[in-house]
Structure formats: structure tokens, C-alpha cells
N, C-alpha and C positions, 0 to 999 in steps of 0.2 A: 504495497499500497504505501503509491507516493505522498497523499498528505487528497482531502478534499472538495473540488471545485458543488464551489450552491448560488444561486440563479433563486427572482423574483422576478412575481407581473405584480403590477397595483391599478386594478378598477380608480379612479377616478366618478364617480357615478355626482352628476352634475342635476338642474331641470334641463336641459333641453335634449343632451347629451350625457355619455359615460364614456369614456377615452380611458384608453390596454394601457400601458406601457406597458415592457417584457423584457426584461433583461436574459431571457435565454438564450439558448446556442445558432439555434433556426430562428431568431427572430430578428427583425433588422435590429443595426443596434442604434445605443443609445447612450442619455448625456449617464448612465451608468451605467456599470459595468459585473462585467464576475466576477465573482468570490472564487480565490485560488489558495484553502488552506495548504500551501507545499510539507512538507515533514524534512529538516536537514536531510536527514538515512532511513529507506525506504525501511519499514516491515516485512517480514516478511508474514499473508494469507490463508491457507492454499483454500480451494477451489472450498472443499466440504463446508466451507466456516462460513457465518452471515455475523455482518458490520453492520449495525442499527445503531442508533441514537435519536432526538432531537437537535434543531435550531432555532435558535433561540432572538428577533432580532430584535432590536431598540432603538429606535432615533433617537439619538444624543443633541443638541442643542450647536457643535461643530455643524451644519448640515448635513451632520452622514450615520454612519450608524452601527450600535456599540452589535455582538455577534458571539451568544452562549454557545461550548462545543459541549455535550456529552454524553457519549454508547457504548455498549458494552456487545458484546458479545459474544458465543464459550471463549474461546480464546486469544479475545480483547479487550480490554478496557479503551474508554478516551477521554483526558482523564478534562475535568472545567475548561476550560481558557477564556478569551472574550478579546475579536479584534475590534477596531474601528478606526478611529480619527491620529489615536497615542497606539505604543502598543500595547500588544499583543503575545500569553506563548500559547502555545500548541502543543501540548505531549499526550502520545501514542506511548502506551505502554502493551506488552507480548507478558498477559495473562500469565500467570504460574517458571515465568524468569527473569533475568538479570535485565529479558534485552529490552529499551525502549527509542525514544528521541524523541522530542522538541523543536519548538521551530520559534523567534517569534516573532511572529503575522504585522505586517503595517498596510494601514488598507488605501493610505492614499503612496508608493509607492508600492504598485502589487505586479509591477513585471516584471526584473529581477535579481529582485535584488537582496530576495536569498535565496540567490543560484551560485552566489558563490561570494569568499569571505574576505571582505575587504579587507583588513588589518595587515 
């Protein structure tokens, strides 16, 4: 598992019309983007394993949003993390082992920031 990708659709329901904006990969681009939450080190997940969980998006006062991520599988636990305009950390631990991977994610810099070590 290299990370997670997420996108969303918003319905703006007006009195005369409804406008739908989606950041889905199959839709026309908007000023909003898809979000990639990459891990520094991939975690091996077997084909028979299921990863499930919840993502909770919360609008913040910086005209951005925070994402709370949490989930589990029979062999994997995704620990609570968040991303937003400020830094957040995503941690994945392979249950029953000492194998883990984490990354600090900056929503405002989603291109290649975490693909290399700047130090």
C-alpha cells in the first residue's frame, strides 16, 4: 500500500438551480483537487486482506479542510491522522509486527513534496 487517494463531490443547492462540483478523476477539473496521502515507505498488503475505514472532511477557517483518517483491517491499522493547510501526519502500522510507515502531508503542496528528501 503506497497511500490513499481521495476526492469529493459537492452539491450547491440553490433556489433556482443545483450546481455540482466534483474532484473525481473522471470529472472535469475544478479549482479543488484530489488529495494524495502517500506513505514514505509502502506497506505490503496481501490480496486477501481488506483495508477499510473512514475519512472525515472538516472545513477550516483557512479556506481549506482538515481530513481525519482512521481505519482497520485484519492485518492493518491506520492510526488517526489529519491533513489540512497545516502539516499532518499519516501513520500506518502492520498489526502484529514492528513494520510501520508514516509521512507528514502538506495539503497546500500536494505535487512532489514528499517524493524526495529535501535535507
